[in-house]
MIVEXTOR-353911 format. One record per residue (C-alpha): residue in one letter; z negated, y negated, x negated; residue number from 1. Coordinates in nm, 2 decimals, always signed. Layout:
(pt "A" (Z Y X) NUM)
...
***
This chain:
(pt "X" (+1.11 -2.28 +1.56) 1)
(pt "X" (+1.29 -2.43 +1.25) 2)
(pt "X" (+0.97 -2.43 +1.05) 3)
(pt "X" (+0.89 -2.07 +1.15) 4)
(pt "X" (+1.24 -1.96 +1.04) 5)
(pt "X" (+1.18 -2.13 +0.71) 6)
(pt "X" (+0.85 -1.96 +0.68) 7)
(pt "X" (+1.02 -1.63 +0.72) 8)
(pt "X" (+1.19 -1.67 +0.39) 9)
(pt "X" (+0.87 -1.56 +0.22) 10)
(pt "X" (+0.88 -1.23 +0.41) 11)
(pt "X" (+1.16 -1.10 +0.19) 12)
(pt "X" (+1.38 -1.02 +0.49) 13)
(pt "X" (+1.75 -1.04 +0.39) 14)
(pt "X" (+1.93 -1.15 +0.70) 15)
(pt "X" (+1.91 -1.42 +0.96) 16)
(pt "X" (+1.86 -1.20 +1.27) 17)
(pt "X" (+1.55 -1.03 +1.13) 18)
(pt "X" (+1.42 -1.36 +1.01) 19)
(pt "X" (+1.44 -1.49 +1.37) 20)
(pt "X" (+1.25 -1.19 +1.48) 21)
(pt "X" (+0.98 -1.25 +1.22) 22)
(pt "X" (+0.95 -1.60 +1.36) 23)
(pt "X" (+0.89 -1.44 +1.70) 24)
(pt "X" (+0.60 -1.24 +1.55) 25)
(pt "X" (+0.46 -1.55 +1.38) 26)
(pt "X" (+0.47 -1.74 +1.71) 27)
(pt "X" (+0.27 -1.46 +1.87) 28)
(pt "X" (+0.01 -1.49 +1.61) 29)
(pt "X" (-0.02 -1.86 +1.64) 30)
(pt "X" (+0.02 -1.92 +2.01) 31)
(pt "X" (-0.01 -1.59 +2.19) 32)
(pt "X" (+0.27 -1.35 +2.29) 33)
(pt "X" (+0.44 -1.57 +2.55) 34)
(pt "X" (+0.72 -1.68 +2.32) 35)
(pt "X" (+0.83 -1.34 +2.20) 36)
(pt "X" (+1.14 -1.21 +2.36) 37)
(pt "X" (+1.19 -1.55 +2.51) 38)
(pt "X" (+1.56 -1.56 +2.40) 39)
(pt "X" (+1.82 -1.34 +2.57) 40)
(pt "X" (+1.86 -1.00 +2.41) 41)
(pt "X" (+2.24 -0.94 +2.38) 42)
(pt "X" (+2.25 -0.66 +2.12) 43)
(pt "X" (+2.06 -0.33 +2.08) 44)
(pt "X" (+1.95 -0.42 +1.73) 45)
(pt "X" (+1.79 -0.75 +1.84) 46)
(pt "X" (+1.62 -0.58 +2.13) 47)
(pt "X" (+1.48 -0.32 +1.89) 48)
(pt "X" (+1.35 -0.59 +1.65) 49)
(pt "X" (+1.18 -0.78 +1.92) 50)
(pt "X" (+1.01 -0.46 +2.04) 51)
(pt "X" (+0.90 -0.39 +1.69) 52)
(pt "X" (+0.74 -0.73 +1.67) 53)
(pt "X" (+0.56 -0.68 +1.99) 54)
(pt "X" (+0.43 -0.34 +1.88) 55)
(pt "X" (+0.29 -0.50 +1.56) 56)
(pt "X" (+0.11 -0.77 +1.75) 57)
(pt "X" (-0.02 -0.56 +2.03) 58)
(pt "X" (-0.28 -0.42 +1.79) 59)
(pt "X" (-0.43 -0.77 +1.75) 60)
(pt "X" (-0.51 -0.78 +2.12) 61)
(pt "X" (-0.67 -0.44 +2.17) 62)
(pt "X" (-1.02 -0.33 +2.08) 63)
(pt "X" (-1.08 +0.04 +1.99) 64)
(pt "X" (-1.42 +0.21 +2.01) 65)
(pt "X" (-1.62 +0.16 +1.70) 66)
(pt "X" (-1.62 +0.53 +1.61) 67)
(pt "X" (-1.24 +0.54 +1.61) 68)
(pt "X" (-1.22 +0.43 +1.25) 69)
(pt "X" (-1.41 +0.58 +0.96) 70)
(pt "X" (-1.46 +0.25 +0.78) 71)
(pt "X" (-1.37 -0.12 +0.81) 72)
(pt "X" (-1.06 -0.08 +0.61) 73)
(pt "X" (-0.93 +0.25 +0.76) 74)
(pt "X" (-0.56 +0.21 +0.85) 75)
(pt "X" (-0.43 +0.16 +1.19) 76)
(pt "X" (-0.18 +0.44 +1.26) 77)
(pt "X" (+0.13 +0.38 +1.47) 78)
(pt "X" (+0.34 +0.68 +1.57) 79)
(pt "X" (+0.69 +0.65 +1.70) 80)
(pt "X" (+0.86 +0.93 +1.90) 81)
(pt "X" (+1.24 +0.93 +1.97) 82)
(pt "X" (+1.33 +0.59 +1.81) 83)
(pt "X" (+1.36 +0.63 +1.43) 84)
(pt "X" (+1.55 +0.29 +1.40) 85)
(pt "X" (+1.26 +0.11 +1.57) 86)
(pt "X" (+1.01 +0.29 +1.34) 87)
(pt "X" (+1.21 +0.17 +1.04) 88)
(pt "X" (+1.20 -0.19 +1.17) 89)
(pt "X" (+0.83 -0.16 +1.24) 90)
(pt "X" (+0.76 -0.02 +0.89) 91)
(pt "X" (+0.95 -0.31 +0.73) 92)
(pt "X" (+0.77 -0.57 +0.95) 93)
(pt "X" (+0.42 -0.43 +0.87) 94)
(pt "X" (+0.47 -0.36 +0.50) 95)
(pt "X" (+0.19 -0.53 +0.31) 96)
(pt "X" (+0.04 -0.67 +0.63) 97)
(pt "X" (-0.27 -0.59 +0.83) 98)
(pt "X" (-0.39 -0.58 +1.19) 99)
(pt "X" (-0.74 -0.71 +1.22) 100)
(pt "X" (-0.79 -0.65 +0.85) 101)
(pt "X" (-0.66 -0.29 +0.86) 102)
(pt "X" (-0.34 -0.18 +0.68) 103)
(pt "X" (-0.08 -0.03 +0.90) 104)
(pt "X" (+0.08 +0.31 +0.87) 105)
(pt "X" (+0.40 +0.39 +1.07) 106)
(pt "X" (+0.49 +0.75 +1.13) 107)
(pt "X" (+0.81 +0.89 +1.27) 108)
(pt "X" (+0.72 +1.18 +1.49) 109)
(pt "X" (+0.93 +1.49 +1.58) 110)
(pt "X" (+0.90 +1.71 +1.89) 111)
(pt "X" (+0.66 +1.95 +1.71) 112)
(pt "X" (+0.44 +1.69 +1.55) 113)
(pt "X" (+0.08 +1.63 +1.67) 114)
(pt "X" (-0.02 +1.29 +1.80) 115)
(pt "X" (-0.38 +1.34 +1.70) 116)
(pt "X" (-0.53 +1.07 +1.49) 117)
(pt "X" (-0.29 +0.79 +1.61) 118)
(pt "X" (-0.41 +0.46 +1.73) 119)
(pt "X" (-0.08 +0.35 +1.88) 120)
(pt "X" (+0.19 +0.57 +2.02) 121)
(pt "X" (+0.54 +0.45 +2.11) 122)
(pt "X" (+0.76 +0.68 +2.32) 123)
(pt "X" (+1.13 +0.59 +2.30) 124)
(pt "X" (+1.37 +0.60 +2.58) 125)
(pt "X" (+1.55 +0.90 +2.43) 126)
(pt "X" (+1.23 +1.10 +2.51) 127)
(pt "X" (+1.20 +0.99 +2.87) 128)
(pt "X" (+1.22 +1.34 +2.99) 129)
(pt "X" (+0.91 +1.44 +2.79) 130)
(pt "X" (+0.72 +1.12 +2.86) 131)
(pt "X" (+0.49 +1.27 +3.12) 132)
(pt "X" (+0.39 +1.56 +2.89) 133)
(pt "X" (+0.33 +1.34 +2.59) 134)
(pt "X" (+0.12 +1.09 +2.79) 135)
(pt "X" (-0.08 +1.38 +2.94) 136)
(pt "X" (-0.16 +1.50 +2.58) 137)
(pt "X" (-0.27 +1.14 +2.49) 138)
(pt "X" (-0.48 +1.10 +2.81) 139)
(pt "X" (-0.85 +1.01 +2.74) 140)
(pt "X" (-0.79 +0.95 +2.37) 141)
(pt "X" (-0.85 +0.60 +2.22) 142)
(pt "X" (-0.47 +0.57 +2.17) 143)
(pt "X" (-0.27 +0.27 +2.30) 144)
(pt "X" (+0.04 +0.43 +2.46) 145)
(pt "X" (+0.36 +0.22 +2.48) 146)
(pt "X" (+0.68 +0.32 +2.65) 147)
(pt "X" (+1.02 +0.19 +2.76) 148)
(pt "X" (+1.09 +0.41 +3.07) 149)
(pt "X" (+1.11 +0.35 +3.44) 150)
(pt "X" (+0.78 +0.43 +3.62) 151)
(pt "X" (+0.61 +0.50 +3.29) 152)
(pt "X" (+0.29 +0.32 +3.40) 153)
(pt "X" (+0.26 +0.57 +3.69) 154)
(pt "X" (+0.29 +0.85 +3.44) 155)
(pt "X" (-0.01 +0.72 +3.24) 156)
(pt "X" (+0.14 +0.47 +2.99) 157)
(pt "X" (-0.07 +0.17 +2.91) 158)
(pt "X" (+0.21 -0.07 +2.82) 159)
(pt "X" (+0.57 -0.04 +2.92) 160)
(pt "X" (+0.86 -0.25 +2.79) 161)
(pt "X" (+1.11 -0.38 +3.05) 162)
(pt "X" (+1.41 -0.60 +3.01) 163)
(pt "X" (+1.41 -0.88 +3.27) 164)
(pt "X" (+1.71 -1.13 +3.29) 165)
(pt "X" (+1.82 -1.01 +2.94) 166)
(pt "X" (+1.47 -1.06 +2.79) 167)
(pt "X" (+1.22 -0.81 +2.66) 168)
(pt "X" (+0.90 -0.82 +2.86) 169)
(pt "X" (+0.61 -0.58 +2.91) 170)
(pt "X" (+0.39 -0.45 +3.19) 171)
(pt "X" (+0.03 -0.33 +3.14) 172)
(pt "X" (-0.20 -0.09 +3.31) 173)
(pt "X" (-0.55 -0.20 +3.19) 174)
(pt "X" (-0.73 +0.07 +3.40) 175)
(pt "X" (-0.54 +0.34 +3.21) 176)
(pt "X" (-0.63 +0.17 +2.88) 177)
(pt "X" (-0.99 +0.17 +2.99) 178)
(pt "X" (-0.98 +0.55 +3.05) 179)
(pt "X" (-0.91 +0.58 +2.68) 180)
(pt "X" (-1.20 +0.34 +2.60) 181)
(pt "X" (-0.96 +0.07 +2.50) 182)
(pt "X" (-1.02 -0.30 +2.59) 183)
(pt "X" (-0.71 -0.52 +2.63) 184)
(pt "X" (-0.75 -0.89 +2.56) 185)
(pt "X" (-0.71 -1.13 +2.85) 186)
(pt "X" (-0.45 -1.32 +2.64) 187)
(pt "X" (-0.23 -1.01 +2.63) 188)
(pt "X" (-0.28 -0.96 +3.01) 189)
(pt "X" (-0.18 -1.32 +3.07) 190)
(pt "X" (+0.14 -1.28 +2.87) 191)
(pt "X" (+0.25 -0.96 +3.06) 192)
(pt "X" (+0.54 -0.96 +3.30) 193)
(pt "X" (+0.33 -0.75 +3.53) 194)
(pt "X" (-0.03 -0.61 +3.54) 195)
(pt "X" (-0.04 -0.29 +3.74) 196)
(pt "X" (-0.19 -0.34 +4.08) 197)
(pt "X" (-0.53 -0.18 +4.13) 198)
(pt "X" (-0.60 -0.21 +3.75) 199)
(pt "X" (-0.92 -0.35 +3.61) 200)
***
């Protein structure tokens, strides 16, 4: 971990906590996602940073249909609803970086904004009451939906964050992803806290 922390210095991140989170993201890139969130999350800002790192790396473990992107260098668009601070973290983390060769665009979404054209959609806890409706609007689209609400997989989310023993983990519903013509890597499934029963 020490070498990873040192490597973070080149990321132009000013404080130690964020550097530690950047190291988590680098660990994911090198050795899968198992190490991310491995340390206890004891403050909301640290939890938010770890979730941002996960959101960045999820895109490397998902395949979208070929027709999703107009060209090989079309951007991958991530929308964030109800969690502006996480959107800011994610924008900082992805600035100047790519996912599978694609630049990343992070959008903060308001209640009235369309989700059309997004490749990844994160629905924050503050929008838990609207989660079912938002997921219904995303259903069938090639859009990776990520949530942080109880029972979100049953509502149609593809990936849901959970905190287990003070650590950020995630659960996956690969069948729901398949309904959007998305393919989730076996490496991501192996790193999940839970894969929804009956999923394929």
